[in-house]
C-alpha positions as CSV (number, residue, x, y, z in Angstrom):
1,M,12.2,7.2,10.8
2,P,14.3,10.4,10.2
3,S,12.3,13.6,10.6
4,M,12.3,14.5,6.9
5,F,10.8,11.1,6.0
6,A,8.3,11.4,8.9
7,A,7.2,14.8,7.6
8,Y,6.8,13.5,4.1
9,A,4.7,10.5,5.4
10,E,2.5,12.8,7.5
11,N,1.9,15.1,4.5
12,A,1.0,12.0,2.3
13,I,-1.3,10.6,4.9
14,A,-3.1,13.9,5.3
15,W,-3.6,14.3,1.6
16,A,-4.8,10.7,1.2
17,L,-7.3,11.0,4.0
18,E,-8.7,14.1,2.3
19,Q,-9.6,11.9,-0.7
20,V,-11.7,9.4,1.3
21,G,-15.0,8.9,-0.5
22,T,-13.9,10.1,-3.9
23,T,-14.0,7.9,-7.0
24,D,-11.2,9.9,-8.8
25,Y,-8.8,6.9,-8.3
26,A,-11.1,4.0,-9.1
27,L,-8.8,1.1,-10.2
28,R,-5.8,3.4,-10.0
29,C,-4.4,2.5,-6.6
30,L,-0.7,3.1,-7.5
31,A,-1.5,6.5,-8.9
32,F,-3.3,7.3,-5.6
33,V,-0.4,6.4,-3.3
34,E,2.1,8.1,-5.6
35,D,0.0,11.2,-5.8
36,A,-0.3,11.2,-2.0
37,Y,3.5,11.5,-1.6
38,E,4.2,13.5,-4.7
39,R,1.4,16.1,-4.5
40,S,1.7,16.7,-0.8
41,N,5.5,17.0,-0.9
42,A,6.3,18.4,-4.4
43,I,8.5,15.4,-5.2
44,E,8.7,12.7,-7.8
45,L,8.8,9.0,-6.9
46,F,10.3,6.2,-9.1
47,G,8.5,2.9,-8.5
48,G,7.3,0.3,-10.9
49,A,4.6,0.7,-13.6
50,T,2.1,-1.4,-11.6
51,A,1.5,-2.1,-7.9
52,H,2.8,-5.6,-8.4
53,E,6.1,-4.3,-10.1
54,S,6.5,-1.8,-7.3
55,A,6.1,-4.5,-4.6
56,E,8.8,-6.5,-6.3
57,Q,11.1,-3.4,-6.7
58,Y,10.7,-2.4,-3.1
59,R,11.0,-6.0,-1.9
60,A,7.7,-5.8,0.1
61,A,7.6,-9.5,0.6
62,Q,10.6,-9.3,2.9
63,S,8.8,-7.1,5.4
64,E,7.9,-8.3,8.9
65,G,5.2,-7.3,11.3
66,P,2.4,-4.9,10.7
67,P,3.0,-2.0,8.3
68,P,4.4,1.2,10.0
69,R,2.9,4.6,9.4
70,G,3.5,5.9,5.9
71,A,4.6,2.5,4.5
72,L,3.1,1.4,1.2
73,V,1.2,-1.9,1.7
74,F,1.1,-4.3,-1.2
75,Y,-1.3,-7.1,-2.3
76,D,-1.4,-9.5,-5.3
77,C,-4.5,-9.0,-7.3
78,Y,-5.2,-10.5,-10.7
79,G,-7.5,-9.1,-13.4
80,T,-7.7,-7.7,-16.9
81,I,-7.0,-4.1,-17.9
82,R,-7.3,-3.1,-21.6
83,G,-7.4,-6.8,-22.6
84,V,-4.3,-7.7,-20.6
85,P,-4.8,-10.3,-17.9
86,Q,-2.0,-10.3,-15.2
87,N,-1.2,-9.6,-11.6
88,W,-1.6,-5.9,-11.5
89,G,-1.4,-5.8,-7.7
90,H,-3.0,-3.4,-5.2
91,V,-1.4,-0.9,-2.9
92,G,-2.4,1.4,-0.1
93,L,-0.9,3.8,2.4
94,A,-0.5,2.6,6.0
95,L,-1.9,4.7,8.8
96,G,0.3,2.9,11.4
97,D,-2.6,1.5,13.4
98,G,-3.3,-1.6,11.3
99,R,-5.4,0.5,8.9
100,V,-4.7,1.4,5.3
101,V,-6.1,4.2,3.1
102,H,-6.4,2.9,-0.4
103,A,-8.3,3.4,-3.7
104,F,-10.5,0.5,-4.8
105,D,-13.9,1.7,-6.3
106,T,-13.7,4.7,-3.9
107,V,-10.9,5.8,-1.6
108,H,-11.5,4.3,1.8
109,V,-9.8,3.0,4.9
110,D,-9.7,-0.6,5.9
111,D,-7.7,-2.9,8.1
112,Y,-4.7,-4.1,6.2
113,V,-5.6,-7.8,6.7
114,A,-9.3,-7.3,6.0
115,I,-8.5,-5.9,2.5
116,Q,-8.2,-9.5,1.5
117,D,-11.9,-10.0,2.3
118,L,-13.2,-7.1,0.3
119,P,-15.4,-8.1,-2.7
120,S,-13.3,-7.9,-5.9
121,A,-14.4,-6.3,-9.1
122,P,-16.0,-8.6,-11.7
123,G,-13.3,-10.7,-13.3
124,W,-10.7,-9.9,-10.6
125,S,-9.2,-12.1,-7.9
126,A,-9.4,-11.2,-4.2
127,C,-6.4,-9.3,-3.0
128,Q,-3.7,-11.4,-1.2
129,Y,-1.4,-9.6,1.2
130,V,2.3,-9.4,0.1
131,G,3.9,-7.1,2.6
132,W,5.0,-3.5,2.9
133,A,7.7,-1.1,1.9
134,S,9.0,1.5,4.4
135,V,8.9,5.3,3.8
136,E,12.7,5.2,3.5
137,T,12.6,2.5,0.8
138,V,9.9,4.3,-1.2
139,L,11.6,7.6,-1.0
140,A,15.1,6.3,-2.0
141,G,16.0,8.1,-5.2
142,Y,13.1,10.6,-5.1
143,R,13.8,14.1,-6.4
144,P,12.2,17.5,-6.0
145,R,9.4,17.9,-8.6
146,Q,10.7,19.8,-11.7
147,W,8.2,22.6,-12.3
148,S,7.8,23.6,-15.9
């Protein structure tokens, strides 16, 4: 990966690992990974409104092999939020060694395949692995954060 993207990924991973154990992102996995990239790099990303939409936009299902460091790792996950039942999806940030830092009830680190075996929240399906999106794909179209 080009050095700029590698630096952005390293900043995002460092920020994400600092959040391990917190409940600030409970059921807000997409906000967690977006904040990891945006807050640590002073940029804005433009993905989907849900983890599932982002997985489709980034074509995560087309990925092959284990997720590389800095990639967003996507799962299908069905449940109800504010009375709306649908596939909201789940997403985490790859550490490059088969592990993913992600926000479930708390922020924690798990093997990307083992996330499928985690107990789901009441009324939610278990996560099913979809694939991953590279740093380059996620950062396509990013822009520096506009400070007001």
